[in-house]
C-alpha positions as CSV (number, residue, x, y, z in Angstrom):
1,X,19.7,-7.8,-7.9
2,X,16.6,-6.2,-7.0
3,X,17.3,-3.0,-8.4
4,X,13.8,-1.2,-7.4
5,X,13.9,-2.2,-4.1
6,X,17.3,-0.8,-3.9
7,X,15.9,2.4,-5.4
8,X,13.5,2.5,-2.1
9,X,16.7,2.2,0.2
10,X,16.3,-1.3,1.1
11,X,19.6,-2.6,1.6
12,X,19.0,-6.3,2.7
13,X,15.9,-7.5,0.9
14,X,16.3,-11.1,2.1
15,X,15.1,-9.6,5.5
16,X,11.9,-9.0,3.8
17,X,9.0,-10.9,5.5
18,X,6.0,-9.9,3.6
19,X,4.0,-7.1,2.5
20,X,0.8,-5.6,2.2
21,X,-1.1,-3.4,-0.8
22,X,-3.8,-1.2,0.3
23,X,-5.5,1.4,-2.0
24,X,-6.7,4.6,-0.4
25,X,-8.4,7.3,-2.4
26,X,-6.1,8.1,-5.2
27,X,-3.0,6.4,-4.1
28,X,-1.9,3.3,-3.1
29,X,0.1,2.2,0.1
30,X,2.9,-0.5,-0.1
31,X,3.8,-1.6,3.6
32,X,7.1,-3.9,3.7
33,X,7.5,-5.9,6.8
34,X,11.0,-7.1,8.0
35,X,11.7,-9.9,9.8
36,X,11.8,-9.4,13.6
37,X,15.4,-8.9,15.3
38,X,16.6,-10.8,18.3
39,X,15.5,-9.0,21.1
40,X,13.2,-7.0,19.1
41,X,9.6,-6.6,20.4
42,X,8.0,-5.7,16.8
43,X,9.2,-6.3,13.5
44,X,10.2,-3.3,11.4
45,X,8.1,-1.9,8.6
46,X,8.1,0.9,6.4
47,X,5.5,2.3,4.5
48,X,5.5,4.1,1.0
49,X,2.5,5.5,-1.3
50,X,2.3,6.0,-5.0
51,X,0.0,8.1,-6.8
52,X,-2.5,6.2,-8.7
53,X,-2.3,6.9,-12.5
54,X,-5.0,8.3,-14.5
55,X,-6.2,7.7,-17.9
56,X,-9.2,8.7,-20.0
57,X,-10.9,5.8,-21.6
58,X,-13.3,6.2,-24.5
59,X,-16.7,5.1,-23.2
60,X,-18.5,5.4,-26.6
61,X,-16.1,6.0,-29.6
62,X,-19.4,7.2,-31.8
63,X,-20.2,10.1,-29.1
64,X,-16.4,10.8,-27.9
65,X,-17.4,10.4,-24.3
66,X,-14.2,9.2,-21.9
67,X,-14.5,8.4,-18.5
68,X,-11.5,8.9,-16.2
69,X,-10.2,5.4,-14.8
70,X,-7.1,5.0,-12.4
71,X,-4.8,2.2,-12.6
72,X,-1.6,0.8,-10.1
73,X,1.5,3.1,-10.4
74,X,4.2,1.5,-13.1
75,X,6.9,1.8,-10.8
76,X,4.5,0.3,-8.1
77,X,4.1,-2.8,-10.0
78,X,7.8,-3.5,-10.6
79,X,8.5,-3.0,-7.1
80,X,5.6,-5.6,-6.3
81,X,7.2,-7.8,-9.1
82,X,10.7,-7.9,-7.1
83,X,8.9,-8.6,-3.6
84,X,6.7,-11.3,-5.0
85,X,10.1,-13.0,-5.8
86,X,11.2,-12.7,-2.4
87,X,8.1,-13.8,-0.2
88,X,6.5,-16.1,-2.5
89,X,3.1,-15.3,-1.8
90,X,0.5,-18.1,-1.4
91,X,-2.5,-17.3,-3.1
92,X,-6.4,-18.1,-1.9
93,X,-9.3,-17.1,-2.6
94,X,-10.5,-13.6,-1.2
95,X,-12.8,-13.5,1.5
96,X,-14.6,-10.0,0.6
97,X,-16.3,-9.7,3.6
98,X,-13.2,-9.9,5.6
99,X,-11.7,-7.7,3.6
100,X,-14.2,-4.9,4.0
101,X,-14.3,-5.5,7.8
102,X,-10.7,-5.4,8.0
103,X,-10.6,-2.1,5.7
104,X,-13.2,-0.5,8.2
105,X,-11.2,-1.3,11.0
106,X,-8.0,0.1,9.5
107,X,-10.2,3.1,8.5
108,X,-11.6,3.6,12.2
109,X,-8.3,3.6,13.5
110,X,-6.7,5.9,11.3
111,X,-9.3,8.6,11.9
112,X,-9.2,8.0,15.6
113,X,-5.8,8.6,15.7
114,X,-6.4,12.0,13.6
115,X,-8.8,13.2,15.8
116,X,-6.9,12.6,18.5
117,X,-4.1,14.7,16.9
118,X,-6.4,17.6,16.1
119,X,-7.7,17.5,19.6
120,X,-4.0,17.8,21.0
121,X,-3.0,20.6,18.8
122,X,-6.3,22.3,20.0
123,X,-5.3,22.1,23.6
124,X,-2.1,23.7,22.7
125,X,-4.0,26.8,21.6
């Protein structure tokens, strides 16, 4: 029934609890969270990265100027359509300030983990 989710290797889509979508540079990151099973401390999740599609759009037809824009990958949009059928998201007005702060905190964590990884590699040398 969920063709695109099964292509991702998701065999039990009924266990999907929620998902998040984040744009990072030239790619979109989809993270799917599954419901926590009995005895598990944390819910299981999987992450997929999709490159953004690039298009050249005419800025001024008279001069022939183009500008490169990016948009969501078509296969990702099909996966999101299936996920929306499963989780039935509740839409609300996004709080831009909270989203920016959340993205900033996430970036801080990613950078800190990468720095620690590089420092550990340096110690090995």
